[in-house]
RORO-749122 format. One record per residue (C-alpha): residue in three letters; x, y, z. Coordinates in steps of 0.2 Angstrom, whole numbers, padded with zeros to 4 digits. Example, Ala and Ser with C-alpha at 12.3 -4.5 7.8 and 13.67 -1.06 7.14 Angstrom:
ala/0062/-0022/0039 $
ser/0068/-0005/0036 $
END
This chain:
unk/0524/0521/0383 $
unk/0505/0521/0380 $
unk/0503/0505/0388 $
unk/0514/0510/0403 $
unk/0502/0524/0407 $
unk/0486/0518/0399 $
unk/0482/0503/0409 $
unk/0485/0511/0426 $
unk/0473/0525/0420 $
unk/0460/0513/0415 $
unk/0461/0504/0432 $
unk/0459/0521/0440 $
unk/0444/0526/0429 $
unk/0436/0509/0433 $
unk/0439/0512/0452 $
unk/0431/0529/0451 $
unk/0416/0523/0442 $
unk/0413/0508/0454 $
unk/0416/0519/0469 $
unk/0404/0533/0464 $
unk/0391/0519/0460 $
unk/0393/0511/0477 $
unk/0392/0528/0486 $
unk/0376/0533/0476 $
unk/0368/0516/0478 $
unk/0373/0513/0496 $
unk/0364/0528/0503 $
unk/0346/0534/0503 $
unk/0340/0547/0491 $
unk/0342/0562/0489 $
unk/0361/0559/0489 $
unk/0372/0572/0498 $
unk/0390/0569/0502 $
unk/0387/0571/0521 $
unk/0378/0555/0521 $
unk/0394/0546/0518 $
unk/0400/0552/0535 $
unk/0386/0543/0544 $
unk/0384/0556/0558 $
unk/0369/0551/0568 $
unk/0356/0563/0575 $
unk/0360/0556/0593 $
unk/0379/0560/0591 $
unk/0385/0574/0603 $
unk/0394/0581/0587 $
unk/0378/0583/0578 $
unk/0372/0599/0586 $
unk/0389/0607/0582 $
unk/0388/0601/0564 $
unk/0370/0607/0562 $
unk/0375/0624/0568 $
unk/0390/0626/0556 $
unk/0382/0617/0541 $
unk/0363/0618/0540 $
unk/0363/0607/0524 $
unk/0372/0592/0533 $
unk/0361/0577/0532 $
unk/0361/0566/0548 $
unk/0357/0547/0550 $
unk/0350/0536/0563 $
unk/0359/0529/0578 $
unk/0360/0512/0570 $
unk/0368/0519/0555 $
unk/0381/0529/0565 $
unk/0399/0525/0559 $
unk/0417/0530/0560 $
unk/0416/0545/0547 $
unk/0410/0555/0562 $
unk/0427/0554/0570 $
unk/0436/0560/0555 $
unk/0424/0575/0554 $
unk/0429/0579/0572 $
unk/0448/0578/0568 $
unk/0445/0590/0553 $
unk/0436/0602/0564 $
unk/0448/0601/0578 $
unk/0464/0595/0571 $
unk/0475/0596/0587 $
unk/0462/0593/0600 $
unk/0462/0611/0606 $
unk/0444/0615/0602 $
unk/0427/0609/0605 $
unk/0424/0594/0593 $
unk/0437/0582/0602 $
unk/0426/0582/0617 $
unk/0411/0577/0607 $
unk/0416/0559/0602 $
unk/0419/0543/0611 $
unk/0436/0534/0613 $
unk/0444/0551/0608 $
unk/0462/0547/0611 $
unk/0461/0532/0599 $
unk/0452/0542/0586 $
unk/0465/0555/0586 $
unk/0479/0542/0584 $
unk/0477/0542/0565 $
unk/0473/0560/0561 $
unk/0480/0562/0543 $
unk/0463/0559/0534 $
unk/0455/0572/0545 $
unk/0469/0584/0543 $
unk/0469/0583/0524 $
unk/0450/0586/0524 $
unk/0452/0601/0536 $
unk/0466/0608/0525 $
unk/0457/0606/0509 $
unk/0440/0613/0516 $
unk/0449/0630/0519 $
unk/0441/0631/0536 $
unk/0424/0631/0529 $
unk/0413/0617/0538 $
unk/0400/0617/0524 $
unk/0414/0611/0512 $
unk/0419/0596/0523 $
unk/0406/0584/0516 $
unk/0412/0588/0498 $
unk/0430/0586/0502 $
unk/0428/0570/0511 $
unk/0418/0564/0496 $
unk/0432/0569/0484 $
unk/0445/0561/0495 $
unk/0436/0545/0495 $
unk/0435/0544/0476 $
unk/0453/0551/0474 $
unk/0460/0538/0486 $
unk/0452/0523/0478 $
unk/0458/0530/0461 $
unk/0475/0532/0468 $
unk/0475/0515/0475 $
unk/0471/0507/0459 $
unk/0483/0517/0449 $
unk/0498/0514/0461 $
unk/0494/0495/0463 $
unk/0494/0494/0444 $
unk/0511/0503/0444 $
unk/0518/0492/0458 $
unk/0512/0476/0449 $
unk/0521/0481/0434 $
unk/0537/0486/0444 $
unk/0537/0469/0452 $
unk/0535/0460/0435 $
unk/0517/0457/0435 $
unk/0502/0463/0424 $
unk/0497/0481/0427 $
unk/0479/0475/0426 $
unk/0481/0469/0444 $
unk/0477/0487/0449 $
unk/0459/0481/0446 $
unk/0460/0471/0462 $
unk/0455/0487/0471 $
unk/0438/0487/0462 $
unk/0436/0468/0467 $
unk/0439/0470/0485 $
unk/0422/0473/0494 $
unk/0430/0480/0510 $
unk/0439/0494/0500 $
unk/0422/0499/0492 $
unk/0413/0499/0508 $
unk/0426/0510/0516 $
unk/0425/0522/0501 $
unk/0406/0522/0503 $
unk/0408/0528/0521 $
unk/0422/0541/0519 $
unk/0435/0530/0528 $
unk/0453/0527/0525 $
unk/0456/0509/0518 $
unk/0459/0514/0500 $
unk/0470/0528/0505 $
unk/0480/0516/0516 $
unk/0482/0505/0500 $
unk/0487/0519/0490 $
unk/0501/0525/0502 $
unk/0508/0508/0505 $
unk/0509/0505/0486 $
unk/0517/0522/0484 $
unk/0530/0518/0497 $
unk/0534/0501/0490 $
unk/0536/0509/0473 $
unk/0548/0522/0480 $
unk/0557/0508/0489 $
unk/0559/0498/0473 $
unk/0567/0512/0462 $
unk/0584/0509/0456 $
unk/0589/0526/0464 $
unk/0580/0528/0480 $
unk/0574/0545/0486 $
unk/0577/0545/0504 $
unk/0566/0561/0507 $
unk/0552/0553/0498 $
unk/0553/0537/0507 $
unk/0553/0547/0524 $
unk/0538/0557/0519 $
unk/0528/0542/0513 $
unk/0533/0533/0529 $
unk/0527/0547/0540 $
unk/0510/0548/0530 $
unk/0508/0529/0531 $
unk/0510/0529/0550 $
unk/0499/0544/0553 $
unk/0485/0537/0541 $
unk/0483/0522/0553 $
unk/0493/0516/0568 $
unk/0495/0498/0563 $
unk/0503/0503/0547 $
unk/0519/0507/0557 $
unk/0523/0489/0553 $
unk/0525/0494/0535 $
unk/0542/0503/0538 $
unk/0546/0489/0550 $
unk/0544/0476/0536 $
unk/0555/0487/0524 $
unk/0568/0487/0538 $
unk/0567/0468/0539 $
unk/0569/0467/0520 $
unk/0584/0478/0521 $
unk/0592/0468/0535 $
unk/0590/0452/0526 $
unk/0599/0460/0511 $
unk/0613/0465/0523 $
unk/0615/0447/0528 $
unk/0613/0440/0511 $
unk/0626/0452/0503 $
unk/0637/0454/0519 $
unk/0636/0473/0516 $
unk/0629/0486/0528 $
unk/0621/0502/0521 $
unk/0614/0514/0535 $
unk/0606/0526/0523 $
unk/0589/0517/0523 $
unk/0588/0518/0542 $
unk/0584/0536/0546 $
unk/0570/0537/0532 $
unk/0562/0521/0539 $
unk/0563/0527/0557 $
unk/0554/0544/0552 $
unk/0536/0537/0552 $
unk/0537/0527/0568 $
unk/0546/0542/0577 $
unk/0533/0555/0571 $
unk/0519/0543/0576 $
unk/0526/0540/0593 $
unk/0528/0559/0596 $
unk/0510/0562/0590 $
unk/0503/0548/0601 $
unk/0512/0555/0616 $
unk/0504/0572/0613 $
unk/0487/0565/0610 $
unk/0488/0556/0627 $
unk/0492/0572/0635 $
unk/0476/0580/0628 $
unk/0463/0567/0634 $
unk/0457/0561/0651 $
unk/0459/0543/0656 $
unk/0441/0540/0651 $
unk/0444/0547/0634 $
unk/0459/0536/0632 $
unk/0450/0519/0636 $
unk/0448/0506/0622 $
unk/0434/0494/0621 $
unk/0437/0475/0625 $
unk/0435/0463/0610 $
unk/0444/0474/0597 $
unk/0461/0466/0598 $
unk/0470/0452/0609 $
unk/0481/0437/0607 $
unk/0483/0429/0590 $
unk/0469/0418/0584 $
unk/0459/0419/0601 $
unk/0448/0433/0594 $
unk/0444/0423/0579 $
unk/0439/0407/0589 $
unk/0428/0418/0600 $
unk/0420/0425/0584 $
unk/0416/0408/0578 $
unk/0408/0404/0594 $
unk/0397/0419/0594 $
unk/0392/0416/0576 $
unk/0386/0399/0580 $
unk/0375/0407/0594 $
unk/0368/0420/0583 $
unk/0364/0407/0570 $
unk/0350/0400/0580 $
unk/0344/0417/0585 $
unk/0331/0428/0576 $
unk/0331/0430/0557 $
unk/0343/0445/0556 $
unk/0355/0437/0569 $
unk/0355/0421/0559 $
unk/0360/0430/0543 $
unk/0376/0436/0552 $
unk/0379/0420/0561 $
unk/0377/0408/0546 $
unk/0389/0419/0535 $
unk/0402/0425/0547 $
unk/0412/0408/0548 $
unk/0414/0404/0529 $
unk/0418/0422/0525 $
unk/0431/0424/0539 $
unk/0439/0407/0534 $
unk/0440/0413/0516 $
unk/0449/0428/0522 $
unk/0460/0418/0533 $
unk/0465/0405/0519 $
unk/0471/0420/0508 $
unk/0481/0428/0522 $
unk/0489/0411/0528 $
unk/0494/0406/0510 $
unk/0500/0424/0506 $
unk/0510/0424/0523 $
unk/0519/0408/0518 $
unk/0523/0415/0501 $
unk/0529/0431/0510 $
unk/0540/0421/0522 $
unk/0547/0411/0508 $
unk/0550/0426/0496 $
unk/0556/0438/0510 $
unk/0553/0452/0498 $
unk/0547/0469/0504 $
unk/0529/0466/0498 $
unk/0529/0448/0506 $
unk/0535/0455/0523 $
unk/0522/0469/0523 $
unk/0509/0456/0520 $
unk/0516/0444/0533 $
unk/0517/0457/0547 $
unk/0500/0464/0543 $
unk/0492/0446/0542 $
unk/0500/0443/0560 $
unk/0491/0459/0565 $
unk/0474/0453/0558 $
unk/0476/0437/0567 $
unk/0475/0447/0584 $
unk/0458/0455/0579 $
unk/0443/0452/0591 $
unk/0425/0448/0589 $
unk/0420/0467/0588 $
unk/0431/0469/0572 $
unk/0427/0452/0564 $
unk/0409/0446/0568 $
unk/0398/0460/0559 $
unk/0399/0461/0540 $
unk/0404/0479/0539 $
unk/0419/0476/0550 $
unk/0423/0459/0543 $
unk/0424/0466/0525 $
unk/0433/0483/0529 $
unk/0446/0480/0542 $
unk/0456/0466/0534 $
unk/0453/0473/0517 $
unk/0470/0482/0515 $
unk/0480/0466/0520 $
unk/0468/0456/0509 $
unk/0471/0466/0493 $
unk/0490/0466/0496 $
unk/0489/0448/0499 $
unk/0479/0445/0483 $
unk/0492/0455/0473 $
unk/0507/0445/0481 $
unk/0498/0428/0477 $
unk/0494/0433/0459 $
unk/0512/0439/0456 $
unk/0519/0423/0463 $
unk/0507/0412/0453 $
unk/0509/0421/0437 $
unk/0528/0423/0439 $
unk/0530/0404/0442 $
unk/0518/0401/0427 $
unk/0529/0412/0416 $
unk/0545/0403/0422 $
unk/0537/0386/0419 $
unk/0531/0392/0401 $
unk/0549/0398/0397 $
unk/0556/0381/0403 $
unk/0543/0371/0392 $
unk/0547/0382/0377 $
unk/0566/0379/0379 $
unk/0563/0361/0381 $
unk/0552/0361/0365 $
unk/0565/0370/0355 $
unk/0578/0358/0361 $
unk/0567/0343/0356 $
unk/0565/0350/0339 $
unk/0583/0353/0336 $
unk/0586/0334/0341 $
END
């Protein structure tokens, strides 16, 4: 019993320590949690924040990042106020509102509390990701120490250092998979987690789709049909679709546009990224640093995802199918989401951490079976 809870707790504590150190060391002194949100002085939202929270610390235009948009959602959760008109690509930003909603709710309507709430959520989500991945690894027959994979994934740490959602995405996916693998499934819990997963990030709608595929394969294999999983698995996609319809009704055509170079046909964006990296390699010093490291970094990510996808396709397990579908989605990323280190680390990090979990479980499972086979053969030889 002690090991059952002790190791996940250790993984969570390790994640907390690494996350806080990363947050403190990644931003200039004096540290203030508002620095995690990376709102620039040039952002239209800055004036509103300065008025509501005089202690808020802003950054330069070059350091602007996506935490800005979650602040807007927290201040204006249903796009009926002022903040939603002060951010770019607003319809897309509001397509994944859960993180901002939770922060707004926990701040009790006090803008001065928002930076502290986002800081707490960043640490808590990383801890939850480590604890839940540890529990999932144990449930799937692996070592609970695999929860430490969260601490070993640079993209998750970068996300936590900028108050973004990737650690929370990992936590929710692991929680949903844990609920799915219970002997007696709780359909309300699965439905609730499915809704949370889909509202955390749109592309995670493929997680309930993967679980649906796993269930369909079980129906085919056992020649039995059980309709009970269908409504809980549909809950997330249906709620997300309804929310996106509402969001589109709140914004102008200009606010609903999306930049080119973010997503496209599978693999095409990766090839374009390699070409751009080669051009940057012979540019100035800083461009050369990006150009010379992007290709090997991306190929390492691709190698992990391709191998994990093959394992997922062979296993056809729930985790394997989640990794497979998310890897297919990663293959559609464009140069804007691949070329620069911060995006190259962060955006594939959820899929990469789950792929690493799948691969380690597969390797250690095969090693354990091989070890048992050798042991049985050795015993047989001794008897002879």
